[in-house]
PDB file as gemmi writes it, atoms N, CA and C in Angstrom:
CRYST1    1.000    1.000    1.000  90.00  90.00  90.00 P 1                      
ATOM      1  N   MET A   1      -1.361 -19.613   5.666  1.00  0.00           N  
ATOM      2  CA  MET A   1      -0.246 -19.345   4.774  1.00  0.00           C  
ATOM      3  C   MET A   1      -0.453 -17.971   4.128  1.00  0.00           C  
ATOM      4  N   PRO A   2       0.573 -17.120   4.148  1.00  0.00           N  
ATOM      5  CA  PRO A   2       0.431 -15.783   3.576  1.00  0.00           C  
ATOM      6  C   PRO A   2       0.216 -15.831   2.063  1.00  0.00           C  
ATOM      7  N   THR A   3      -0.524 -14.861   1.572  1.00  0.00           N  
ATOM      8  CA  THR A   3      -0.669 -14.690   0.134  1.00  0.00           C  
ATOM      9  C   THR A   3      -0.025 -13.367  -0.249  1.00  0.00           C  
ATOM     10  N   THR A   4       0.474 -13.294  -1.478  1.00  0.00           N  
ATOM     11  CA  THR A   4       1.098 -12.063  -1.947  1.00  0.00           C  
ATOM     12  C   THR A   4       0.392 -11.572  -3.195  1.00  0.00           C  
ATOM     13  N   THR A   5       0.384 -10.255  -3.329  1.00  0.00           N  
ATOM     14  CA  THR A   5      -0.199  -9.600  -4.492  1.00  0.00           C  
ATOM     15  C   THR A   5       0.820  -8.610  -5.026  1.00  0.00           C  
ATOM     16  N   PRO A   6       1.181  -8.670  -6.314  1.00  0.00           N  
ATOM     17  CA  PRO A   6       2.132  -7.693  -6.843  1.00  0.00           C  
ATOM     18  C   PRO A   6       1.534  -6.286  -6.817  1.00  0.00           C  
ATOM     19  N   LEU A   7       2.377  -5.316  -6.440  1.00  0.00           N  
ATOM     20  CA  LEU A   7       1.937  -3.925  -6.349  1.00  0.00           C  
ATOM     21  C   LEU A   7       2.524  -3.066  -7.462  1.00  0.00           C  
ATOM     22  N   CYS A   8       3.845  -3.109  -7.614  1.00  0.00           N  
ATOM     23  CA  CYS A   8       4.523  -2.318  -8.643  1.00  0.00           C  
ATOM     24  C   CYS A   8       5.970  -2.782  -8.738  1.00  0.00           C  
ATOM     25  N   LYS A   9       6.626  -2.404  -9.823  1.00  0.00           N  
ATOM     26  CA  LYS A   9       8.054  -2.693  -9.972  1.00  0.00           C  
ATOM     27  C   LYS A   9       8.847  -1.716  -9.114  1.00  0.00           C  
ATOM     28  N   ASP A  10      10.000  -2.160  -8.637  1.00  0.00           N  
ATOM     29  CA  ASP A  10      10.877  -1.282  -7.876  1.00  0.00           C  
ATOM     30  C   ASP A  10      11.303  -0.118  -8.769  1.00  0.00           C  
ATOM     31  N   GLY A  11      11.216   1.094  -8.270  1.00  0.00           N  
ATOM     32  CA  GLY A  11      11.578   2.279  -9.043  1.00  0.00           C  
ATOM     33  C   GLY A  11      10.458   2.827  -9.904  1.00  0.00           C  
ATOM     34  N   GLU A  12       9.344   2.133  -9.984  1.00  0.00           N  
ATOM     35  CA  GLU A  12       8.215   2.593 -10.803  1.00  0.00           C  
ATOM     36  C   GLU A  12       7.575   3.853 -10.226  1.00  0.00           C  
ATOM     37  N   LEU A  13       7.512   3.941  -8.893  1.00  0.00           N  
ATOM     38  CA  LEU A  13       6.993   5.144  -8.237  1.00  0.00           C  
ATOM     39  C   LEU A  13       8.161   6.005  -7.788  1.00  0.00           C  
ATOM     40  N   GLN A  14       8.065   7.290  -8.020  1.00  0.00           N  
ATOM     41  CA  GLN A  14       9.096   8.234  -7.602  1.00  0.00           C  
ATOM     42  C   GLN A  14       8.850   8.647  -6.151  1.00  0.00           C  
ATOM     43  N   GLU A  15       9.831   9.285  -5.544  1.00  0.00           N  
ATOM     44  CA  GLU A  15       9.712   9.765  -4.170  1.00  0.00           C  
ATOM     45  C   GLU A  15       8.431  10.588  -3.995  1.00  0.00           C  
ATOM     46  N   ASN A  16       7.661  10.256  -2.963  1.00  0.00           N  
ATOM     47  CA  ASN A  16       6.394  10.909  -2.600  1.00  0.00           C  
ATOM     48  C   ASN A  16       5.269  10.683  -3.603  1.00  0.00           C  
ATOM     49  N   GLN A  17       5.465   9.829  -4.560  1.00  0.00           N  
ATOM     50  CA  GLN A  17       4.394   9.518  -5.507  1.00  0.00           C  
ATOM     51  C   GLN A  17       3.462   8.483  -4.879  1.00  0.00           C  
ATOM     52  N   CYS A  18       2.173   8.627  -5.159  1.00  0.00           N  
ATOM     53  CA  CYS A  18       1.157   7.711  -4.633  1.00  0.00           C  
ATOM     54  C   CYS A  18       0.423   7.052  -5.792  1.00  0.00           C  
ATOM     55  N   ARG A  19      -0.170   5.908  -5.489  1.00  0.00           N  
ATOM     56  CA  ARG A  19      -0.958   5.206  -6.503  1.00  0.00           C  
ATOM     57  C   ARG A  19      -2.070   4.418  -5.820  1.00  0.00           C  
ATOM     58  N   GLU A  20      -3.272   4.548  -6.356  1.00  0.00           N  
ATOM     59  CA  GLU A  20      -4.386   3.722  -5.895  1.00  0.00           C  
ATOM     60  C   GLU A  20      -4.228   2.329  -6.477  1.00  0.00           C  
ATOM     61  N   VAL A  21      -4.538   1.313  -5.677  1.00  0.00           N  
ATOM     62  CA  VAL A  21      -4.489  -0.076  -6.130  1.00  0.00           C  
ATOM     63  C   VAL A  21      -5.675  -0.826  -5.537  1.00  0.00           C  
ATOM     64  N   GLU A  22      -5.973  -1.952  -6.123  1.00  0.00           N  
ATOM     65  CA  GLU A  22      -6.976  -2.869  -5.578  1.00  0.00           C  
ATOM     66  C   GLU A  22      -6.241  -4.143  -5.190  1.00  0.00           C  
ATOM     67  N   LEU A  23      -6.355  -4.528  -3.937  1.00  0.00           N  
ATOM     68  CA  LEU A  23      -5.755  -5.782  -3.489  1.00  0.00           C  
ATOM     69  C   LEU A  23      -6.765  -6.888  -3.720  1.00  0.00           C  
ATOM     70  N   LEU A  24      -6.405  -7.869  -4.522  1.00  0.00           N  
ATOM     71  CA  LEU A  24      -7.300  -8.983  -4.815  1.00  0.00           C  
ATOM     72  C   LEU A  24      -7.163 -10.038  -3.734  1.00  0.00           C  
ATOM     73  N   ILE A  25      -8.286 -10.348  -3.113  1.00  0.00           N  
ATOM     74  CA  ILE A  25      -8.326 -11.333  -2.036  1.00  0.00           C  
ATOM     75  C   ILE A  25      -9.423 -12.317  -2.394  1.00  0.00           C  
ATOM     76  N   GLY A  26      -9.002 -13.428  -2.987  1.00  0.00           N  
ATOM     77  CA  GLY A  26      -9.992 -14.382  -3.486  1.00  0.00           C  
ATOM     78  C   GLY A  26     -10.848 -13.696  -4.537  1.00  0.00           C  
ATOM     79  N   PRO A  27     -12.176 -13.808  -4.428  1.00  0.00           N  
ATOM     80  CA  PRO A  27     -13.054 -13.175  -5.408  1.00  0.00           C  
ATOM     81  C   PRO A  27     -13.296 -11.690  -5.111  1.00  0.00           C  
ATOM     82  N   ASP A  28     -12.793 -11.205  -3.983  1.00  0.00           N  
ATOM     83  CA  ASP A  28     -13.039  -9.822  -3.568  1.00  0.00           C  
ATOM     84  C   ASP A  28     -11.825  -8.943  -3.825  1.00  0.00           C  
ATOM     85  N   SER A  29     -12.059  -7.635  -3.791  1.00  0.00           N  
ATOM     86  CA  SER A  29     -10.954  -6.691  -3.881  1.00  0.00           C  
ATOM     87  C   SER A  29     -11.107  -5.665  -2.769  1.00  0.00           C  
ATOM     88  N   LEU A  30      -9.989  -5.084  -2.393  1.00  0.00           N  
ATOM     89  CA  LEU A  30      -9.941  -4.139  -1.298  1.00  0.00           C  
ATOM     90  C   LEU A  30      -9.218  -2.889  -1.781  1.00  0.00           C  
ATOM     91  N   PRO A  31      -9.842  -1.697  -1.674  1.00  0.00           N  
ATOM     92  CA  PRO A  31      -9.167  -0.480  -2.119  1.00  0.00           C  
ATOM     93  C   PRO A  31      -7.997  -0.139  -1.200  1.00  0.00           C  
ATOM     94  N   ALA A  32      -6.870   0.122  -1.797  1.00  0.00           N  
ATOM     95  CA  ALA A  32      -5.661   0.445  -1.044  1.00  0.00           C  
ATOM     96  C   ALA A  32      -4.894   1.518  -1.814  1.00  0.00           C  
ATOM     97  N   PHE A  33      -3.774   1.955  -1.242  1.00  0.00           N  
ATOM     98  CA  PHE A  33      -2.915   2.895  -1.956  1.00  0.00           C  
ATOM     99  C   PHE A  33      -1.476   2.685  -1.534  1.00  0.00           C  
ATOM    100  N   LEU A  34      -0.588   3.113  -2.415  1.00  0.00           N  
ATOM    101  CA  LEU A  34       0.854   3.009  -2.208  1.00  0.00           C  
ATOM    102  C   LEU A  34       1.435   4.404  -2.076  1.00  0.00           C  
ATOM    103  N   VAL A  35       2.471   4.521  -1.257  1.00  0.00           N  
ATOM    104  CA  VAL A  35       3.242   5.758  -1.149  1.00  0.00           C  
ATOM    105  C   VAL A  35       4.709   5.364  -1.195  1.00  0.00           C  
ATOM    106  N   CYS A  36       5.480   6.026  -2.039  1.00  0.00           N  
ATOM    107  CA  CYS A  36       6.921   5.792  -2.095  1.00  0.00           C  
ATOM    108  C   CYS A  36       7.618   6.816  -1.202  1.00  0.00           C  
ATOM    109  N   ARG A  37       8.369   6.315  -0.222  1.00  0.00           N  
ATOM    110  CA  ARG A  37       9.114   7.195   0.683  1.00  0.00           C  
ATOM    111  C   ARG A  37      10.489   6.596   0.905  1.00  0.00           C  
ATOM    112  N   HIS A  38      11.530   7.348   0.553  1.00  0.00           N  
ATOM    113  CA  HIS A  38      12.927   6.920   0.712  1.00  0.00           C  
ATOM    114  C   HIS A  38      13.181   5.571   0.039  1.00  0.00           C  
ATOM    115  N   GLY A  39      12.603   5.392  -1.154  1.00  0.00           N  
ATOM    116  CA  GLY A  39      12.826   4.185  -1.940  1.00  0.00           C  
ATOM    117  C   GLY A  39      12.053   2.967  -1.477  1.00  0.00           C  
ATOM    118  N   ARG A  40      11.203   3.148  -0.473  1.00  0.00           N  
ATOM    119  CA  ARG A  40      10.408   2.037   0.062  1.00  0.00           C  
ATOM    120  C   ARG A  40       8.934   2.280  -0.247  1.00  0.00           C  
ATOM    121  N   ILE A  41       8.215   1.207  -0.525  1.00  0.00           N  
ATOM    122  CA  ILE A  41       6.781   1.298  -0.786  1.00  0.00           C  
ATOM    123  C   ILE A  41       6.019   0.996   0.501  1.00  0.00           C  
ATOM    124  N   HIS A  42       5.104   1.891   0.845  1.00  0.00           N  
ATOM    125  CA  HIS A  42       4.200   1.711   1.979  1.00  0.00           C  
ATOM    126  C   HIS A  42       2.808   1.503   1.404  1.00  0.00           C  
ATOM    127  N   CYS A  43       2.105   0.507   1.900  1.00  0.00           N  
ATOM    128  CA  CYS A  43       0.773   0.156   1.396  1.00  0.00           C  
ATOM    129  C   CYS A  43      -0.238   0.261   2.537  1.00  0.00           C  
ATOM    130  N   TYR A  44      -1.331   0.979   2.283  1.00  0.00           N  
ATOM    131  CA  TYR A  44      -2.382   1.171   3.281  1.00  0.00           C  
ATOM    132  C   TYR A  44      -3.748   0.911   2.660  1.00  0.00           C  
ATOM    133  N   ILE A  45      -4.680   0.476   3.495  1.00  0.00           N  
ATOM    134  CA  ILE A  45      -6.077   0.392   3.084  1.00  0.00           C  
ATOM    135  C   ILE A  45      -6.581   1.820   2.920  1.00  0.00           C  
ATOM    136  N   ASN A  46      -7.305   2.100   1.857  1.00  0.00           N  
ATOM    137  CA  ASN A  46      -7.789   3.454   1.568  1.00  0.00           C  
ATOM    138  C   ASN A  46      -9.068   3.731   2.361  1.00  0.00           C  
ATOM    139  N   SER A  47      -8.897   3.911   3.664  1.00  0.00           N  
ATOM    140  CA  SER A  47     -10.027   4.153   4.556  1.00  0.00           C  
ATOM    141  C   SER A  47      -9.546   4.899   5.793  1.00  0.00           C  
ATOM    142  N   CYS A  48     -10.156   6.037   6.086  1.00  0.00           N  
ATOM    143  CA  CYS A  48      -9.811   6.811   7.272  1.00  0.00           C  
ATOM    144  C   CYS A  48     -10.355   6.104   8.513  1.00  0.00           C  
ATOM    145  N   PRO A  49      -9.561   5.992   9.584  1.00  0.00           N  
ATOM    146  CA  PRO A  49     -10.065   5.332  10.791  1.00  0.00           C  
ATOM    147  C   PRO A  49     -11.186   6.114  11.475  1.00  0.00           C  
ATOM    148  N   HIS A  50     -11.360   7.380  11.132  1.00  0.00           N  
ATOM    149  CA  HIS A  50     -12.389   8.211  11.750  1.00  0.00           C  
ATOM    150  C   HIS A  50     -13.779   7.895  11.207  1.00  0.00           C  
ATOM    151  N   THR A  51     -13.934   7.896   9.887  1.00  0.00           N  
ATOM    152  CA  THR A  51     -15.265   7.703   9.290  1.00  0.00           C  
ATOM    153  C   THR A  51     -15.322   6.577   8.267  1.00  0.00           C  
ATOM    154  N   GLY A  52     -14.174   6.054   7.887  1.00  0.00           N  
ATOM    155  CA  GLY A  52     -14.149   5.048   6.832  1.00  0.00           C  
ATOM    156  C   GLY A  52     -14.113   5.653   5.442  1.00  0.00           C  
ATOM    157  N   ALA A  53     -14.077   6.991   5.364  1.00  0.00           N  
ATOM    158  CA  ALA A  53     -14.037   7.675   4.063  1.00  0.00           C  
ATOM    159  C   ALA A  53     -12.731   7.363   3.342  1.00  0.00           C  
ATOM    160  N   THR A  54     -12.779   7.395   2.009  1.00  0.00           N  
ATOM    161  CA  THR A  54     -11.536   7.264   1.255  1.00  0.00           C  
ATOM    162  C   THR A  54     -10.684   8.500   1.521  1.00  0.00           C  
ATOM    163  N   LEU A  55      -9.380   8.328   1.464  1.00  0.00           N  
ATOM    164  CA  LEU A  55      -8.457   9.381   1.862  1.00  0.00           C  
ATOM    165  C   LEU A  55      -8.099  10.352   0.745  1.00  0.00           C  
ATOM    166  N   ASN A  56      -8.117   9.893  -0.489  1.00  0.00           N  
ATOM    167  CA  ASN A  56      -7.564  10.714  -1.568  1.00  0.00           C  
ATOM    168  C   ASN A  56      -8.490  11.842  -2.001  1.00  0.00           C  
ATOM    169  N   TRP A  57      -7.827  12.955  -2.373  1.00  0.00           N  
ATOM    170  CA  TRP A  57      -8.519  14.145  -2.870  1.00  0.00           C  
ATOM    171  C   TRP A  57      -8.971  13.935  -4.313  1.00  0.00           C  
ATOM    172  N   ASN A  58      -8.116  13.396  -5.087  1.00  0.00           N  
ATOM    173  CA  ASN A  58      -8.313  13.104  -6.506  1.00  0.00           C  
ATOM    174  C   ASN A  58      -7.604  11.779  -6.760  1.00  0.00           C  
ATOM    175  N   PRO A  59      -7.739  11.218  -7.962  1.00  0.00           N  
ATOM    176  CA  PRO A  59      -7.017   9.965  -8.226  1.00  0.00           C  
ATOM    177  C   PRO A  59      -5.521  10.096  -7.900  1.00  0.00           C  
ATOM    178  N   ASP A  60      -5.015   9.170  -7.117  1.00  0.00           N  
ATOM    179  CA  ASP A  60      -3.601   9.086  -6.743  1.00  0.00           C  
ATOM    180  C   ASP A  60      -3.094  10.273  -5.917  1.00  0.00           C  
ATOM    181  N   ARG A  61      -3.981  11.089  -5.350  1.00  0.00           N  
ATOM    182  CA  ARG A  61      -3.586  12.253  -4.532  1.00  0.00           C  
ATOM    183  C   ARG A  61      -3.920  11.990  -3.068  1.00  0.00           C  
ATOM    184  N   PHE A  62      -2.892  11.664  -2.285  1.00  0.00           N  
ATOM    185  CA  PHE A  62      -3.078  11.307  -0.882  1.00  0.00           C  
ATOM    186  C   PHE A  62      -2.280  12.191   0.076  1.00  0.00           C  
ATOM    187  N   LEU A  63      -1.309  12.940  -0.412  1.00  0.00           N  
ATOM    188  CA  LEU A  63      -0.410  13.683   0.469  1.00  0.00           C  
ATOM    189  C   LEU A  63      -0.843  15.130   0.652  1.00  0.00           C  
ATOM    190  N   ASP A  64      -0.409  15.708   1.780  1.00  0.00           N  
ATOM    191  CA  ASP A  64      -0.682  17.116   2.049  1.00  0.00           C  
ATOM    192  C   ASP A  64       0.201  17.984   1.149  1.00  0.00           C  
ATOM    193  N   ILE A  65       0.040  19.291   1.268  1.00  0.00           N  
ATOM    194  CA  ILE A  65       0.764  20.215   0.387  1.00  0.00           C  
ATOM    195  C   ILE A  65       2.281  20.120   0.567  1.00  0.00           C  
ATOM    196  N   SER A  66       2.743  19.747   1.771  1.00  0.00           N  
ATOM    197  CA  SER A  66       4.187  19.631   2.016  1.00  0.00           C  
ATOM    198  C   SER A  66       4.767  18.325   1.473  1.00  0.00           C  
ATOM    199  N   GLN A  67       3.885  17.403   1.055  1.00  0.00           N  
ATOM    200  CA  GLN A  67       4.298  16.094   0.540  1.00  0.00           C  
ATOM    201  C   GLN A  67       5.007  15.242   1.594  1.00  0.00           C  
ATOM    202  N   THR A  68       4.743  15.514   2.879  1.00  0.00           N  
ATOM    203  CA  THR A  68       5.398  14.761   3.946  1.00  0.00           C  
ATOM    204  C   THR A  68       4.418  13.934   4.772  1.00  0.00           C  
ATOM    205  N   LEU A  69       3.116  14.153   4.591  1.00  0.00           N  
ATOM    206  CA  LEU A  69       2.100  13.452   5.371  1.00  0.00           C  
ATOM    207  C   LEU A  69       0.948  13.027   4.473  1.00  0.00           C  
ATOM    208  N   ILE A  70       0.293  11.940   4.848  1.00  0.00           N  
ATOM    209  CA  ILE A  70      -0.946  11.526   4.194  1.00  0.00           C  
ATOM    210  C   ILE A  70      -2.057  12.377   4.803  1.00  0.00           C  
ATOM    211  N   GLN A  71      -2.944  12.911   3.971  1.00  0.00           N  
ATOM    212  CA  GLN A  71      -4.024  13.765   4.472  1.00  0.00           C  
ATOM    213  C   GLN A  71      -5.378  13.230   4.035  1.00  0.00           C  
ATOM    214  N   CYS A  72      -6.297  13.107   4.981  1.00  0.00           N  
ATOM    215  CA  CYS A  72      -7.656  12.668   4.675  1.00  0.00           C  
ATOM    216  C   CYS A  72      -8.409  13.795   3.981  1.00  0.00           C  
ATOM    217  N   SER A  73      -9.085  13.470   2.901  1.00  0.00           N  
ATOM    218  CA  SER A  73      -9.816  14.474   2.131  1.00  0.00           C  
ATOM    219  C   SER A  73     -11.070  14.966   2.843  1.00  0.00           C  
ATOM    220  N   LEU A  74     -11.575  14.226   3.819  1.00  0.00           N  
ATOM    221  CA  LEU A  74     -12.836  14.600   4.466  1.00  0.00           C  
ATOM    222  C   LEU A  74     -12.653  15.618   5.589  1.00  0.00           C  
ATOM    223  N   HIS A  75     -11.809  15.315   6.567  1.00  0.00           N  
ATOM    224  CA  HIS A  75     -11.629  16.208   7.710  1.00  0.00           C  
ATOM    225  C   HIS A  75     -10.207  16.726   7.865  1.00  0.00           C  
ATOM    226  N   GLY A  76      -9.325  16.404   6.927  1.00  0.00           N  
ATOM    227  CA  GLY A  76      -7.965  16.932   6.973  1.00  0.00           C  
ATOM    228  C   GLY A  76      -7.034  16.258   7.959  1.00  0.00           C  
ATOM    229  N   ALA A  77      -7.414  15.106   8.498  1.00  0.00           N  
ATOM    230  CA  ALA A  77      -6.524  14.383   9.414  1.00  0.00           C  
ATOM    231  C   ALA A  77      -5.193  14.112   8.719  1.00  0.00           C  
ATOM    232  N   LEU A  78      -4.106  14.164   9.487  1.00  0.00           N  
ATOM    233  CA  LEU A  78      -2.760  13.961   8.945  1.00  0.00           C  
ATOM    234  C   LEU A  78      -2.132  12.709   9.540  1.00  0.00           C  
ATOM    235  N   PHE A  79      -1.520  11.906   8.675  1.00  0.00           N  
ATOM    236  CA  PHE A  79      -0.943  10.620   9.063  1.00  0.00           C  
ATOM    237  C   PHE A  79       0.513  10.548   8.623  1.00  0.00           C  
ATOM    238  N   ARG A  80       1.352   9.942   9.451  1.00  0.00           N  
ATOM    239  CA  ARG A  80       2.752   9.716   9.075  1.00  0.00           C  
ATOM    240  C   ARG A  80       2.810   8.662   7.963  1.00  0.00           C  
ATOM    241  N   ILE A  81       3.625   8.919   6.960  1.00  0.00           N  
ATOM    242  CA  ILE A  81       3.741   7.990   5.832  1.00  0.00           C  
ATOM    243  C   ILE A  81       4.319   6.653   6.282  1.00  0.00           C  
ATOM    244  N   GLU A  82       5.333   6.679   7.109  1.00  0.00           N  
ATOM    245  CA  GLU A  82       6.034   5.451   7.476  1.00  0.00           C  
ATOM    246  C   GLU A  82       5.224   4.526   8.380  1.00  0.00           C  
ATOM    247  N   SER A  83       4.378   5.083   9.249  1.00  0.00           N  
ATOM    248  CA  SER A  83       3.667   4.256  10.234  1.00  0.00           C  
ATOM    249  C   SER A  83       2.149   4.274  10.092  1.00  0.00           C  
ATOM    250  N   GLY A  84       1.602   5.287   9.420  1.00  0.00           N  
ATOM    251  CA  GLY A  84       0.154   5.423   9.322  1.00  0.00           C  
ATOM    252  C   GLY A  84      -0.481   6.040  10.552  1.00  0.00           C  
ATOM    253  N   GLU A  85       0.328   6.485  11.517  1.00  0.00           N  
ATOM    254  CA  GLU A  85      -0.208   7.084  12.739  1.00  0.00           C  
ATOM    255  C   GLU A  85      -0.805   8.457  12.450  1.00  0.00           C  
ATOM    256  N   CYS A  86      -2.002   8.715  12.974  1.00  0.00           N  
ATOM    257  CA  CYS A  86      -2.626  10.028  12.843  1.00  0.00           C  
ATOM    258  C   CYS A  86      -2.018  10.955  13.889  1.00  0.00           C  
ATOM    259  N   ILE A  87      -1.463  12.075  13.422  1.00  0.00           N  
ATOM    260  CA  ILE A  87      -0.834  13.024  14.338  1.00  0.00           C  
ATOM    261  C   ILE A  87      -1.641  14.308  14.481  1.00  0.00           C  
ATOM    262  N   PHE A  88      -2.704  14.459  13.679  1.00  0.00           N  
ATOM    263  CA  PHE A  88      -3.556  15.639  13.773  1.00  0.00           C  
ATOM    264  C   PHE A  88      -4.929  15.303  13.208  1.00  0.00           C  
ATOM    265  N   GLY A  89      -5.961  15.746  13.901  1.00  0.00           N  
ATOM    266  CA  GLY A  89      -7.315  15.560  13.394  1.00  0.00           C  
ATOM    267  C   GLY A  89      -8.174  14.752  14.345  1.00  0.00           C  
ATOM    268  N   PRO A  90      -9.398  14.462  13.929  1.00  0.00           N  
ATOM    269  CA  PRO A  90     -10.362  13.795  14.811  1.00  0.00           C  
ATOM    270  C   PRO A  90      -9.990  12.368  15.198  1.00  0.00           C  
ATOM    271  N   CYS A  91      -9.036  11.769  14.512  1.00  0.00           N  
ATOM    272  CA  CYS A  91      -8.639  10.392  14.859  1.00  0.00           C  
ATOM    273  C   CYS A  91      -7.192  10.340  15.350  1.00  0.00           C  
ATOM    274  N   ALA A  92      -6.709  11.451  15.949  1.00  0.00           N  
ATOM    275  CA  ALA A  92      -5.330  11.508  16.453  1.00  0.00           C  
ATOM    276  C   ALA A  92      -5.047  10.314  17.354  1.00  0.00           C  
ATOM    277  N   GLY A  93      -3.895   9.688  17.129  1.00  0.00           N  
ATOM    278  CA  GLY A  93      -3.489   8.522  17.899  1.00  0.00           C  
ATOM    279  C   GLY A  93      -3.896   7.203  17.264  1.00  0.00           C  
ATOM    280  N   GLN A  94      -4.849   7.236  16.351  1.00  0.00           N  
ATOM    281  CA  GLN A  94      -5.238   6.021  15.640  1.00  0.00           C  
ATOM    282  C   GLN A  94      -4.309   5.827  14.440  1.00  0.00           C  
ATOM    283  N   HIS A  95      -4.430   4.686  13.783  1.00  0.00           N  
ATOM    284  CA  HIS A  95      -3.554   4.359  12.656  1.00  0.00           C  
ATOM    285  C   HIS A  95      -4.355   3.928  11.434  1.00  0.00           C  
ATOM    286  N   LEU A  96      -3.798   4.234  10.272  1.00  0.00           N  
ATOM    287  CA  LEU A  96      -4.299   3.632   9.045  1.00  0.00           C  
ATOM    288  C   LEU A  96      -3.970   2.147   9.095  1.00  0.00           C  
ATOM    289  N   ARG A  97      -4.722   1.349   8.359  1.00  0.00           N  
ATOM    290  CA  ARG A  97      -4.468  -0.098   8.316  1.00  0.00           C  
ATOM    291  C   ARG A  97      -3.364  -0.366   7.296  1.00  0.00           C  
ATOM    292  N   LYS A  98      -2.183  -0.728   7.792  1.00  0.00           N  
ATOM    293  CA  LYS A  98      -1.021  -0.943   6.923  1.00  0.00           C  
ATOM    294  C   LYS A  98      -0.959  -2.395   6.478  1.00  0.00           C  
ATOM    295  N   ILE A  99      -0.650  -2.581   5.210  1.00  0.00           N  
ATOM    296  CA  ILE A  99      -0.436  -3.906   4.637  1.00  0.00           C  
ATOM    297  C   ILE A  99       1.063  -4.038   4.386  1.00  0.00           C  
ATOM    298  N   PRO A 100       1.715  -5.059   4.939  1.00  0.00           N  
ATOM    299  CA  PRO A 100       3.156  -5.215   4.713  1.00  0.00           C  
ATOM    300  C   PRO A 100       3.477  -5.316   3.216  1.00  0.00           C  
ATOM    301  N   ALA A 101       4.544  -4.629   2.818  1.00  0.00           N  
ATOM    302  CA  ALA A 101       5.020  -4.686   1.432  1.00  0.00           C  
ATOM    303  C   ALA A 101       6.470  -5.156   1.450  1.00  0.00           C  
ATOM    304  N   VAL A 102       6.775  -6.127   0.609  1.00  0.00           N  
ATOM    305  CA  VAL A 102       8.133  -6.669   0.536  1.00  0.00           C  
ATOM    306  C   VAL A 102       8.635  -6.597  -0.905  1.00  0.00           C  
ATOM    307  N   LEU A 103       9.943  -6.430  -1.036  1.00  0.00           N  
ATOM    308  CA  LEU A 103      10.589  -6.368  -2.344  1.00  0.00           C  
ATOM    309  C   LEU A 103      11.194  -7.727  -2.657  1.00  0.00           C  
ATOM    310  N   ARG A 104      10.773  -8.290  -3.801  1.00  0.00           N  
ATOM    311  CA  ARG A 104      11.296  -9.584  -4.253  1.00  0.00           C  
ATOM    312  C   ARG A 104      11.515  -9.524  -5.759  1.00  0.00           C  
ATOM    313  N   ASP A 105      12.727  -9.813  -6.188  1.00  0.00           N  
ATOM    314  CA  ASP A 105      13.043  -9.836  -7.621  1.00  0.00           C  
ATOM    315  C   ASP A 105      12.608  -8.553  -8.320  1.00  0.00           C  
ATOM    316  N   SER A 106      12.903  -7.412  -7.692  1.00  0.00           N  
ATOM    317  CA  SER A 106      12.620  -6.080  -8.241  1.00  0.00           C  
ATOM    318  C   SER A 106      11.132  -5.761  -8.366  1.00  0.00           C  
ATOM    319  N   VAL A 107      10.296  -6.475  -7.635  1.00  0.00           N  
ATOM    320  CA  VAL A 107       8.850  -6.203  -7.615  1.00  0.00           C  
ATOM    321  C   VAL A 107       8.407  -6.088  -6.160  1.00  0.00           C  
ATOM    322  N   TRP A 108       7.579  -5.068  -5.872  1.00  0.00           N  
ATOM    323  CA  TRP A 108       6.991  -4.912  -4.544  1.00  0.00           C  
ATOM    324  C   TRP A 108       5.702  -5.722  -4.482  1.00  0.00           C  
ATOM    325  N   PHE A 109       5.550  -6.478  -3.393  1.00  0.00           N  
ATOM    326  CA  PHE A 109       4.367  -7.309  -3.165  1.00  0.00           C  
ATOM    327  C   PHE A 109       3.702  -6.931  -1.846  1.00  0.00           C  
ATOM    328  N   ALA A 110       2.374  -6.949  -1.830  1.00  0.00           N  
ATOM    329  CA  ALA A 110       1.621  -6.864  -0.577  1.00  0.00           C  
ATOM    330  C   ALA A 110       1.563  -8.260   0.005  1.00  0.00           C  
ATOM    331  N   VAL A 111       1.741  -8.363   1.315  1.00  0.00           N  
ATOM    332  CA  VAL A 111       1.704  -9.656   1.992  1.00  0.00           C  
ATOM    333  C   VAL A 111       0.513  -9.669   2.942  1.00  0.00           C  
ATOM    334  N   LEU A 112      -0.428 -10.549   2.658  1.00  0.00           N  
ATOM    335  CA  LEU A 112      -1.583 -10.727   3.530  1.00  0.00           C  
ATOM    336  C   LEU A 112      -1.350 -12.005   4.310  1.00  0.00           C  
ATOM    337  N   GLU A 113      -1.112 -11.849   5.598  1.00  0.00           N  
ATOM    338  CA  GLU A 113      -0.754 -12.990   6.444  1.00  0.00           C  
ATOM    339  C   GLU A 113      -1.859 -14.028   6.523  1.00  0.00           C  
ATOM    340  N   ASN A 114      -3.096 -13.566   6.689  1.00  0.00           N  
ATOM    341  CA  ASN A 114      -4.221 -14.487   6.799  1.00  0.00           C  
ATOM    342  C   ASN A 114      -5.372 -13.921   5.987  1.00  0.00           C  
ATOM    343  N   PRO A 115      -5.497 -14.294   4.730  1.00  0.00           N  
ATOM    344  CA  PRO A 115      -6.526 -13.720   3.871  1.00  0.00           C  
ATOM    345  C   PRO A 115      -7.940 -13.843   4.438  1.00  0.00           C  
ATOM    346  N   ASP A 116      -8.202 -14.855   5.261  1.00  0.00           N  
ATOM    347  CA  ASP A 116      -9.539 -15.007   5.832  1.00  0.00           C  
ATOM    348  C   ASP A 116      -9.864 -13.915   6.839  1.00  0.00           C  
ATOM    349  N   ASP A 117      -8.825 -13.272   7.391  1.00  0.00           N  
ATOM    350  CA  ASP A 117      -9.020 -12.195   8.356  1.00  0.00           C  
ATOM    351  C   ASP A 117      -8.631 -10.847   7.765  1.00  0.00           C  
ATOM    352  N   SER A 118      -8.699 -10.711   6.462  1.00  0.00           N  
ATOM    353  CA  SER A 118      -8.261  -9.492   5.802  1.00  0.00           C  
ATOM    354  C   SER A 118      -9.104  -8.308   6.240  1.00  0.00           C  
ATOM    355  N   PRO A 119      -8.468  -7.126   6.375  1.00  0.00           N  
ATOM    356  CA  PRO A 119      -9.197  -5.943   6.796  1.00  0.00           C  
ATOM    357  C   PRO A 119     -10.242  -5.551   5.763  1.00  0.00           C  
ATOM    358  N   GLY A 120     -11.392  -5.171   6.227  1.00  0.00           N  
ATOM    359  CA  GLY A 120     -12.412  -4.641   5.337  1.00  0.00           C  
ATOM    360  C   GLY A 120     -13.271  -5.666   4.654  1.00  0.00           C  
ATOM    361  N   LEU A 121     -13.011  -6.937   4.838  1.00  0.00           N  
ATOM    362  CA  LEU A 121     -13.838  -7.946   4.180  1.00  0.00           C  
ATOM    363  C   LEU A 121     -14.712  -8.644   5.182  1.00  0.00           C  
TER     364      LEU A 121                                                      
END                                                                             
């Protein structure tokens, strides 16, 4: 049975704004981040598929200078916001681990389909 974790209220993040979050999974937590793009929240595990390094440059800073791509702070890999696909860098063709986010009653929730198989735990 899927579990849900509240992420933020609808409209709380502005276009291209990012936020670090911790997804609570039972007694454990998993570092993740949110990106607002075209009014939709995208949620990813905060880990580069190349080395496992955290992606952000500074707190809540995940995007490149153009504000159109997620950029890894370690090797500069670039990822599409909507899909998490790496389009440039040492992990080209790989993907960030995306967590489904759904809007319910004006709140965005992360949906973990099977918490026992959660990424990173």
